[in-house]
N, C-alpha and C positions, 0 to 999 in steps of 0.2 A: 735439523740440518740446515746448513747455510747454502747460499748460491754457489759458493766455491765447492762445497762437498758434492753438490749435484753435478757441476761441470766436470769435476775430477772423476766422479763415477761414470759419467758419459764417456769421457776420454778413456777410462779403463775398459769400458765395454767395447768401444771402437778398437782398442788395442787387442782385445781378445778376439774380436771378429777378424782383425788383421792376421792373427795366427791361423785361424781356420781357412781364410781366403788370403793367401800371402801377397796382398797388394800393398799393405801398409807394414811398416816395421813394428809388429805387434808388441814384442817384448820391450822394445825401447819406448814405445808410447805409454805402456803401462808404468814403466819405471819413471819416465818423465812426468807423468801425471801425479804420481805419488811424491816425487821430488817437489813439484810445485806446491802440493798440499803441505808438505813438511816445512817448506820455507815460509809459507803464509801462516801456518799455525805457530811455528817458531817455538814449540815446547819440546821438552825432553821426549815426551811420548811421540811426537811427530817424527823426531829424528831416529828414535828406536824403531818405529814402524818402517821408515825409509831404509834403515840398515837391514832389518829382517827381510824386507821385500827385495832388496838388492842381493842378499845372499841367496834367497830362494830362486830368483830369476837367473842369477849367475850359475848356480848349481844346475838348474834346469837346462841352461844353454850348453853346459859341458856334457851333461848326461845325454842330451838330445843328439849330440854328435858321436858319443862313444858307443851307446847301445846299438843304434841302427848300423853304424859302421862295422861293428863286429858281426852283426847278422849278415850284412852284405858280403863281407870277406868270407864268412863261412859258406855262403851260397855261391861264391865265386863271381859275383857281379862286380866288374871293375868301375872305378870312378869315372872313366871315360864314358861309360853307358849313362851314368847320371848326368854328366855334362851335356851329352846329346839331348837327353830328356829335358834338361833345363833350358837349353837353347830353343828347342821346339816349343816348349811351354811359353817362352818369351814371345816368340813369333805368333803362336796361337792366341795369346792374349790380345794382340792387335788385330788379328784376322777375325776372330769371334770373341768379342770382349768377355772377360772373366771365365766363361765356360771353356773357351779355347785354350786357356792355360792348362786346364786339366787334361783335355783331349790331346794337346800338343805334348805334354809330358809323357803320357801313356804311349802315344805313337812314337815319340823319340826313343824311349827306352826299348820298345818292341823292335823298332828298326835297327837300333844299335845291337841288340841281342841277337836278332836274326842274322845280321852280318857276322857276328862273332861266333855263334854256336850253331847256326842253322835253324831251319823252320821248326823242327820238332821240339827243340829245347827253348826256343825263344819265349813262348808264352809262360812257361813255368818260371823262367828267370825274370820276366817282366812282373809277374805276380809277386815274386820274392822282393823285388825292388820296391814295388808299390806298398807292400806290407811294411818294409823298413821305413819308408817315407811316412806312412801312417803312424807308426810308432813314434817317430821323431816329432810329428805334429802333436800327438797325444801328450808326450812328455813336456813339450813347451806349453801346451794348454794347461796341464795340471800345475806347472810352476806359476803361470799367470793367475790361475784361480786362487792358488794359495797366497800369492801376493795381494790379490784383491780382497780376500778374506782378512788378511792381516791389516790392510788399510781400513776395512769396514770396522774391525775391532778397535782400531785406533780412533776412528771417527766417533764411535760409541763411547769411548772413554775420555774424549776431550770435551 
């Protein structure tokens, strides 16, 4: 392994961490790191690895919005609720760094759902929204892992 391979591997790992804790644009960081590697390697293998990683990450991005979106529509949670959750997550990030983002999101979704459906149904709606967001993160994470494995195979073959 070269120094470039190690640095790209670190960037990919940081990108994957950015998917789990959405402070960094994780998918873009993973793709950018693989692009830098492909440019530096300059071989057909490098470009094939980049193309496969791009397809995997793009497919993951599309699926991450389709699957949870359908689940949310089926449970009746509107996009407005997620917007309130996102806004409070943003505020929470600055009030209580990192952890506040998660607390703010849950609180925002709960408050929006409580205002929309009342106290008894607010928590089940909140749990449904959290599950959908969790599925979204999992889908993006799987796509990033597959791209990372593709890159690792490319490193091993060059």
